N, C-alpha and C positions, 0 to 999 in steps of 0.2 A: 620388186626392188624398192629399196628405200634410199634415203640420202647417203647413209653410210656405205651401202653397197655401191652406189654410184661413184662416190669419191674414191673408193678402193679400186675402181676400174678405170678411173680417169686417165692415168698414164697409158695403160694398155689401149684405151680408146684412141688417144692421140697417136700412138705408135702403130695403129692398125693391127694390133695383136689381140684382137677380141673375136671370139667365135660369133658366127651369125646369130645363134640363139641368144647369146648375151647382148649382142648389139641390138636386137629387137627389144629386149627388156630395157636397155638403156634409153632407147628412143621412146618407148612407152612412158618411162619415168619422166623424161624431159618434157613430154607432152602434158604432164600433170603437175610438174613442180617448177614454178617460176624461179625459185632460189637456185636450183641446180642449173637452170638455163643461164642464169647470170654467171654462175661459177664457170660453166662451159665457155660462154662467150668472153668472159674476162680472161680466162686462161688462154684461149685462142688468140686474143688480141695481144696478150703479154708475150706469147711465143713469137708472134709476128714482129713485135717491137724489138725483141732481143735476138731474133734470128740473125746470125752472122756477126753478132757482137760478142764481146767478152762475157763469159759465164760469171754470174754473180752467185757466190755460195752464201746460203743463209744458215744460221745456226740451227741446231736441233730444237733449241728453246723457241726460237721465232717460228719455225715450221709448226711446232706443236701449238703455239698460241694462235696462229692463223687457222689451223685445222679446228681447234676448239671453238673459235669465234664463228666459223662457218657452220659447224654442227649446232651451235646454240641457236643461230638464226633459223636453221632448217627445223629444229625441234619446236621453236616458238611458232613458226608458220604452220606446222602440222597441227598444233594444239588449237590454233585459231580456225582452222578449216573445218 
């Protein structure tokens, strides 16, 4: 599993809709990738902050910019490792 695979499974991970085999892969990746751990923890904290509050919709453009920024950081970290 790489960072892209992890990000593609993040929603299913939080929804509990991930197979045991894939969950094991996610956990292994998280044990090796500090950047994805930060993404996971930040996402978890964000969910907690906004749980029970009004949903804030973001534009597709902003969503894509955030995703690109995260992937750039992950790619740079992999090159340094």
